[in-house]
Biopython code that builds the backbone (N, CA, C, O; Angstrom):
import numpy as np
from Bio.PDB.StructureBuilder import StructureBuilder

atoms = [
    (1, "MET", "N", (181.950, 31.981, 108.502)),
    (1, "MET", "CA", (183.186, 31.276, 108.165)),
    (1, "MET", "C", (182.834, 29.762, 108.520)),
    (1, "MET", "O", (181.986, 29.453, 109.358)),
    (2, "ARG", "N", (183.487, 28.980, 107.879)),
    (2, "ARG", "CA", (182.821, 27.631, 108.116)),
    (2, "ARG", "C", (184.172, 26.904, 108.837)),
    (2, "ARG", "O", (185.357, 27.037, 108.532)),
    (3, "SER", "N", (183.515, 26.034, 109.974)),
    (3, "SER", "CA", (184.251, 25.429, 110.967)),
    (3, "SER", "C", (185.016, 24.046, 110.202)),
    (3, "SER", "O", (184.527, 23.394, 109.280)),
    (4, "VAL", "N", (186.221, 23.834, 110.804)),
    (4, "VAL", "CA", (186.921, 22.647, 110.208)),
    (4, "VAL", "C", (186.778, 21.389, 111.149)),
    (4, "VAL", "O", (186.623, 21.576, 112.356)),
    (5, "ASP", "N", (186.827, 20.062, 110.609)),
    (5, "ASP", "CA", (186.954, 19.178, 111.183)),
    (5, "ASP", "C", (188.295, 18.690, 111.583)),
    (5, "ASP", "O", (189.152, 18.612, 110.702)),
    (6, "VAL", "N", (188.592, 18.347, 112.821)),
    (6, "VAL", "CA", (189.951, 18.335, 113.256)),
    (6, "VAL", "C", (190.215, 17.017, 113.896)),
    (6, "VAL", "O", (189.442, 16.813, 114.831)),
    (7, "VAL", "N", (191.076, 16.054, 113.678)),
    (7, "VAL", "CA", (191.445, 14.835, 114.586)),
    (7, "VAL", "C", (192.719, 15.012, 115.124)),
    (7, "VAL", "O", (193.666, 15.302, 114.393)),
    (8, "ALA", "N", (192.852, 14.849, 116.467)),
    (8, "ALA", "CA", (194.019, 14.968, 117.032)),
    (8, "ALA", "C", (194.506, 13.645, 117.667)),
    (8, "ALA", "O", (193.849, 13.024, 118.503)),
    (9, "LEU", "N", (195.678, 13.281, 117.212)),
    (9, "LEU", "CA", (196.314, 12.114, 117.687)),
    (9, "LEU", "C", (197.399, 12.172, 118.716)),
    (9, "LEU", "O", (198.299, 12.997, 118.559)),
    (10, "GLY", "N", (197.402, 11.262, 119.900)),
    (10, "GLY", "CA", (198.590, 11.255, 120.818)),
    (10, "GLY", "C", (198.061, 10.742, 122.178)),
    (10, "GLY", "O", (197.131, 9.939, 122.255)),
    (11, "GLY", "N", (198.625, 11.187, 123.102)),
    (11, "GLY", "CA", (198.358, 10.946, 124.316)),
    (11, "GLY", "C", (199.128, 11.635, 125.486)),
    (11, "GLY", "O", (200.112, 12.237, 125.056)),
    (12, "GLY", "N", (198.963, 11.729, 126.904)),
    (12, "GLY", "CA", (199.414, 12.170, 127.781)),
    (12, "GLY", "C", (198.992, 13.752, 127.752)),
    (12, "GLY", "O", (198.028, 14.212, 127.140)),
    (13, "HIS", "N", (199.859, 14.424, 128.488)),
    (13, "HIS", "CA", (199.592, 15.921, 128.882)),
    (13, "HIS", "C", (199.652, 16.832, 127.587)),
    (13, "HIS", "O", (199.143, 17.952, 127.557)),
    (14, "GLY", "N", (200.376, 16.205, 126.430)),
    (14, "GLY", "CA", (200.631, 17.237, 125.147)),
    (14, "GLY", "C", (199.176, 17.040, 124.291)),
    (14, "GLY", "O", (198.694, 18.009, 123.706)),
    (15, "LEU", "N", (198.557, 15.795, 124.265)),
    (15, "LEU", "CA", (197.285, 15.713, 123.718)),
    (15, "LEU", "C", (196.191, 16.240, 124.454)),
    (15, "LEU", "O", (195.178, 16.518, 123.812)),
    (16, "ALA", "N", (196.207, 16.454, 125.849)),
    (16, "ALA", "CA", (195.083, 17.064, 126.490)),
    (16, "ALA", "C", (195.565, 18.614, 126.278)),
    (16, "ALA", "O", (194.609, 19.337, 126.000)),
    (17, "ALA", "N", (196.620, 19.186, 126.334)),
    (17, "ALA", "CA", (196.843, 20.467, 126.038)),
    (17, "ALA", "C", (196.211, 21.033, 124.602)),
    (17, "ALA", "O", (195.635, 22.113, 124.466)),
    (18, "SER", "N", (196.428, 20.160, 123.693)),
    (18, "SER", "CA", (196.114, 20.448, 122.240)),
    (18, "SER", "C", (194.553, 20.630, 122.324)),
    (18, "SER", "O", (193.913, 21.590, 121.894)),
    (19, "LEU", "N", (194.016, 19.385, 123.042)),
    (19, "LEU", "CA", (192.568, 19.328, 122.809)),
    (19, "LEU", "C", (191.690, 20.638, 123.427)),
    (19, "LEU", "O", (190.609, 21.096, 123.056)),
    (20, "GLN", "N", (192.525, 21.020, 124.436)),
    (20, "GLN", "CA", (191.720, 22.142, 125.267)),
    (20, "GLN", "C", (191.980, 23.312, 124.493)),
    (20, "GLN", "O", (191.087, 24.150, 124.618)),
    (21, "ALA", "N", (192.935, 23.651, 123.716)),
    (21, "ALA", "CA", (193.206, 24.684, 122.888)),
    (21, "ALA", "C", (191.955, 24.660, 121.517)),
    (21, "ALA", "O", (191.182, 25.552, 121.168)),
    (22, "LEU", "N", (192.138, 23.372, 121.007)),
    (22, "LEU", "CA", (191.582, 23.196, 119.649)),
    (22, "LEU", "C", (189.666, 23.166, 120.011)),
    (22, "LEU", "O", (188.833, 23.489, 119.164)),
    (23, "ARG", "N", (189.426, 22.843, 121.010)),
    (23, "ARG", "CA", (187.907, 22.746, 121.268)),
    (23, "ARG", "C", (187.540, 24.354, 121.312)),
    (23, "ARG", "O", (186.347, 24.576, 121.105)),
    (24, "ARG", "N", (188.293, 25.412, 121.527)),
    (24, "ARG", "CA", (187.940, 26.766, 121.560)),
    (24, "ARG", "C", (187.798, 27.132, 119.919)),
    (24, "ARG", "O", (187.048, 28.052, 119.595)),
    (25, "VAL", "N", (188.424, 26.501, 119.062)),
    (25, "VAL", "CA", (188.642, 26.962, 117.651)),
    (25, "VAL", "C", (187.435, 26.180, 116.912)),
    (25, "VAL", "O", (186.725, 26.833, 116.148)),
    (26, "THR", "N", (187.184, 24.844, 117.104)),
    (26, "THR", "CA", (186.191, 24.016, 116.106)),
    (26, "THR", "C", (185.197, 23.300, 117.141)),
    (26, "THR", "O", (185.576, 22.861, 118.227)),
    (27, "PRO", "N", (184.156, 23.249, 116.769)),
    (27, "PRO", "CA", (183.205, 22.146, 117.602)),
    (27, "PRO", "C", (183.047, 20.805, 117.083)),
    (27, "PRO", "O", (182.278, 19.977, 117.571)),
    (28, "HIS", "N", (183.970, 20.564, 115.847)),
    (28, "HIS", "CA", (184.159, 19.533, 115.460)),
    (28, "HIS", "C", (185.691, 18.603, 115.485)),
    (28, "HIS", "O", (186.506, 18.430, 114.579)),
    (29, "LEU", "N", (185.686, 18.223, 116.577)),
    (29, "LEU", "CA", (186.944, 17.615, 117.137)),
    (29, "LEU", "C", (186.834, 16.282, 117.632)),
    (29, "LEU", "O", (186.035, 15.889, 118.482)),
    (30, "THR", "N", (187.777, 15.563, 116.979)),
    (30, "THR", "CA", (187.891, 14.010, 117.532)),
    (30, "THR", "C", (189.216, 13.727, 118.073)),
    (30, "THR", "O", (190.211, 14.251, 117.572)),
    (31, "ALA", "N", (189.288, 12.965, 119.019)),
    (31, "ALA", "CA", (190.579, 12.455, 119.673)),
    (31, "ALA", "C", (190.904, 11.223, 119.381)),
    (31, "ALA", "O", (190.003, 10.405, 119.569)),
    (32, "VAL", "N", (191.851, 10.842, 119.001)),
    (32, "VAL", "CA", (192.428, 9.429, 118.839)),
    (32, "VAL", "C", (193.604, 9.415, 120.127)),
    (32, "VAL", "O", (194.655, 10.036, 119.967)),
    (33, "VAL", "N", (193.338, 8.666, 121.392)),
    (33, "VAL", "CA", (194.023, 8.413, 122.409)),
    (33, "VAL", "C", (194.907, 7.175, 122.503)),
    (33, "VAL", "O", (194.386, 6.062, 122.424)),
    (34, "GLY", "N", (196.064, 7.300, 122.649)),
    (34, "GLY", "CA", (196.754, 6.046, 122.665)),
    (34, "GLY", "C", (196.920, 5.626, 123.981)),
    (34, "GLY", "O", (197.301, 6.382, 124.875)),
    (35, "VAL", "N", (196.588, 4.192, 124.168)),
    (35, "VAL", "CA", (196.591, 3.824, 125.639)),
    (35, "VAL", "C", (197.605, 2.665, 125.787)),
    (35, "VAL", "O", (197.334, 1.634, 126.401)),
    (36, "SER", "N", (198.593, 2.863, 125.284)),
    (36, "SER", "CA", (199.746, 1.704, 125.431)),
    (36, "SER", "C", (200.590, 2.309, 126.572)),
    (36, "SER", "O", (201.669, 1.724, 126.663)),
    (37, "ASP", "N", (200.452, 3.157, 127.339)),
    (37, "ASP", "CA", (201.356, 3.359, 128.430)),
    (37, "ASP", "C", (201.387, 2.382, 129.295)),
    (37, "ASP", "O", (200.365, 1.850, 129.728)),
    (38, "ASP", "N", (202.742, 2.008, 129.678)),
    (38, "ASP", "CA", (202.742, 0.969, 130.679)),
    (38, "ASP", "C", (203.850, 1.403, 131.842)),
    (38, "ASP", "O", (204.460, 0.619, 132.569)),
    (39, "GLY", "N", (203.946, 2.758, 131.832)),
    (39, "GLY", "CA", (204.826, 3.034, 133.095)),
    (39, "GLY", "C", (204.029, 3.506, 134.341)),
    (39, "GLY", "O", (202.886, 3.963, 134.316)),
    (40, "GLY", "N", (204.825, 3.321, 135.456)),
    (40, "GLY", "CA", (204.152, 3.976, 136.580)),
    (40, "GLY", "C", (202.908, 3.182, 137.153)),
    (40, "GLY", "O", (202.935, 1.973, 137.383)),
    (41, "SER", "N", (201.784, 4.030, 137.361)),
    (41, "SER", "CA", (200.675, 3.333, 138.147)),
    (41, "SER", "C", (200.008, 2.630, 136.667)),
    (41, "SER", "O", (199.602, 1.470, 136.745)),
    (42, "SER", "N", (199.924, 3.278, 135.490)),
    (42, "SER", "CA", (199.392, 2.708, 134.412)),
    (42, "SER", "C", (199.948, 1.184, 134.300)),
    (42, "SER", "O", (199.228, 0.200, 134.130)),
    (43, "GLY", "N", (201.230, 1.175, 134.415)),
    (43, "GLY", "CA", (201.771, -0.448, 134.382)),
    (43, "GLY", "C", (201.312, -1.233, 135.366)),
    (43, "GLY", "O", (201.138, -2.414, 135.065)),
    (44, "ARG", "N", (201.056, -0.876, 136.521)),
    (44, "ARG", "CA", (200.489, -1.520, 137.479)),
    (44, "ARG", "C", (198.910, -2.014, 137.159)),
    (44, "ARG", "O", (198.501, -3.173, 137.088)),
    (45, "LEU", "N", (198.398, -1.165, 137.043)),
    (45, "LEU", "CA", (196.617, -1.260, 136.468)),
    (45, "LEU", "C", (196.703, -2.360, 135.329)),
    (45, "LEU", "O", (196.048, -3.399, 135.413)),
    (46, "ARG", "N", (197.449, -2.114, 134.378)),
    (46, "ARG", "CA", (197.654, -3.078, 133.270)),
    (46, "ARG", "C", (197.802, -4.456, 133.713)),
    (46, "ARG", "O", (197.100, -5.421, 133.411)),
    (47, "GLU", "N", (198.823, -4.404, 134.478)),
    (47, "GLU", "CA", (199.411, -5.787, 135.118)),
    (47, "GLU", "C", (198.518, -6.695, 136.054)),
    (47, "GLU", "O", (198.434, -7.921, 135.980)),
    (48, "GLU", "N", (197.944, -5.967, 136.841)),
    (48, "GLU", "CA", (197.241, -6.307, 138.106)),
    (48, "GLU", "C", (195.674, -6.836, 137.723)),
    (48, "GLU", "O", (195.162, -7.870, 138.154)),
    (49, "PHE", "N", (195.084, -5.919, 136.859)),
    (49, "PHE", "CA", (193.469, -5.776, 136.360)),
    (49, "PHE", "C", (193.371, -6.211, 135.014)),
    (49, "PHE", "O", (192.291, -6.596, 134.566)),
    (50, "GLY", "N", (194.518, -6.181, 134.256)),
    (50, "GLY", "CA", (194.280, -6.391, 132.861)),
    (50, "GLY", "C", (193.134, -5.651, 132.112)),
    (50, "GLY", "O", (192.256, -6.103, 131.377)),
    (51, "ILE", "N", (193.431, -4.242, 132.560)),
    (51, "ILE", "CA", (192.529, -3.249, 131.911)),
    (51, "ILE", "C", (193.494, -2.003, 131.215)),
    (51, "ILE", "O", (194.636, -1.708, 131.569)),
    (52, "VAL", "N", (192.878, -1.517, 130.379)),
    (52, "VAL", "CA", (193.464, -0.377, 129.667)),
    (52, "VAL", "C", (193.750, 0.941, 130.621)),
    (52, "VAL", "O", (192.777, 1.521, 131.102)),
    (53, "PRO", "N", (194.803, 1.312, 130.835)),
    (53, "PRO", "CA", (195.276, 2.248, 131.445)),
    (53, "PRO", "C", (194.217, 3.547, 131.285)),
    (53, "PRO", "O", (193.973, 3.932, 130.141)),
    (54, "PRO", "N", (193.659, 4.146, 132.304)),
    (54, "PRO", "CA", (192.517, 5.003, 132.335)),
    (54, "PRO", "C", (193.090, 6.717, 132.029)),
    (54, "PRO", "O", (192.445, 7.643, 131.538)),
    (55, "GLY", "N", (194.600, 6.704, 132.549)),
    (55, "GLY", "CA", (195.085, 8.151, 132.913)),
    (55, "GLY", "C", (194.859, 9.126, 131.515)),
    (55, "GLY", "O", (194.257, 10.200, 131.521)),
    (56, "ASP", "N", (195.403, 8.572, 130.485)),
    (56, "ASP", "CA", (195.416, 9.466, 129.183)),
    (56, "ASP", "C", (194.064, 9.606, 128.691)),
    (56, "ASP", "O", (193.730, 10.731, 128.320)),
    (57, "LEU", "N", (193.198, 8.628, 128.621)),
    (57, "LEU", "CA", (191.926, 8.730, 128.282)),
    (57, "LEU", "C", (191.015, 9.886, 128.980)),
    (57, "LEU", "O", (190.267, 10.673, 128.400)),
    (58, "ARG", "N", (191.300, 9.774, 130.529)),
    (58, "ARG", "CA", (190.570, 10.661, 131.253)),
    (58, "ARG", "C", (191.068, 12.028, 131.240)),
    (58, "ARG", "O", (190.290, 12.931, 131.550)),
    (59, "MET", "N", (192.443, 12.328, 130.875)),
    (59, "MET", "CA", (192.658, 13.461, 130.737)),
    (59, "MET", "C", (192.384, 14.209, 129.378)),
    (59, "MET", "O", (192.185, 15.419, 129.266)),
    (60, "ALA", "N", (192.412, 13.175, 128.254)),
    (60, "ALA", "CA", (191.684, 13.673, 127.102)),
    (60, "ALA", "C", (190.172, 14.052, 127.139)),
    (60, "ALA", "O", (189.826, 14.969, 126.393)),
    (61, "LEU", "N", (189.171, 13.411, 127.973)),
    (61, "LEU", "CA", (188.118, 13.736, 128.172)),
    (61, "LEU", "C", (187.704, 15.065, 128.613)),
    (61, "LEU", "O", (186.910, 15.874, 128.133)),
    (62, "ALA", "N", (188.596, 15.084, 129.855)),
    (62, "ALA", "CA", (188.551, 16.243, 130.689)),
    (62, "ALA", "C", (188.879, 17.532, 130.164)),
    (62, "ALA", "O", (188.444, 18.583, 130.634)),
    (63, "ALA", "N", (189.754, 17.428, 129.054)),
    (63, "ALA", "CA", (190.348, 18.563, 128.207)),
    (63, "ALA", "C", (189.292, 18.839, 127.165)),
    (63, "ALA", "O", (189.456, 19.819, 126.438)),
    (64, "LEU", "N", (188.180, 18.047, 127.010)),
    (64, "LEU", "CA", (187.078, 18.189, 125.820)),
    (64, "LEU", "C", (186.142, 18.971, 126.605)),
    (64, "LEU", "O", (185.491, 19.867, 126.068)),
    (65, "CYS", "N", (186.018, 18.674, 127.944)),
    (65, "CYS", "CA", (184.766, 19.258, 128.597)),
    (65, "CYS", "C", (184.648, 20.529, 128.786)),
    (65, "CYS", "O", (185.739, 21.053, 129.011)),
    (66, "GLY", "N", (183.650, 21.339, 128.788)),
    (66, "GLY", "CA", (183.375, 22.739, 128.754)),
    (66, "GLY", "C", (183.916, 23.375, 130.431)),
    (66, "GLY", "O", (184.247, 22.703, 131.408)),
    (67, "ASP", "N", (183.865, 24.501, 130.326)),
    (67, "ASP", "CA", (184.696, 25.097, 131.467)),
    (67, "ASP", "C", (183.617, 25.313, 132.457)),
    (67, "ASP", "O", (183.956, 25.848, 133.513)),
    (68, "ASP", "N", (182.106, 24.916, 132.263)),
    (68, "ASP", "CA", (181.115, 25.492, 133.120)),
    (68, "ASP", "C", (181.428, 24.183, 134.361)),
    (68, "ASP", "O", (182.298, 23.314, 134.294)),
    (69, "THR", "N", (180.423, 24.394, 135.443)),
    (69, "THR", "CA", (180.536, 23.439, 136.452)),
    (69, "THR", "C", (180.193, 21.939, 135.696)),
    (69, "THR", "O", (180.925, 20.976, 135.924)),
    (70, "TRP", "N", (179.220, 21.845, 134.934)),
    (70, "TRP", "CA", (178.602, 20.293, 134.639)),
    (70, "TRP", "C", (179.701, 20.054, 133.581)),
    (70, "TRP", "O", (179.684, 18.885, 133.195)),
    (71, "GLY", "N", (180.625, 20.793, 133.016)),
    (71, "GLY", "CA", (181.513, 20.271, 132.021)),
    (71, "GLY", "C", (180.835, 20.253, 130.632)),
    (71, "GLY", "O", (181.450, 19.835, 129.651)),
]
sb = StructureBuilder()
sb.init_structure("model")
sb.init_model(0)
sb.init_chain("A")
sb.init_seg("    ")
for serial, (resi, resn, name, xyz) in enumerate(atoms, 1):
    if name == "N":
        sb.init_residue(resn, " ", resi, " ")
    sb.init_atom(name, np.array(xyz, "f"), 0.0, 1.0, " ", f" {name:<3s}", serial, name[0])
structure = sb.get_structure()
């Protein structure tokens, strides 16, 4: 069976959950993570340090990691 190329768009817990499920279906998975979050600690990081809030990106990367010790 031929594997499918999948692109997932989103952010937050919904994207992370989708990526975690999709990586079991296809090895050809691309995530486009929205980093426009400005609430809570993300807003403080953006305001104080002028950086892209890392939370959603971190969750997406963790969701794409393997289940073994090294990811």
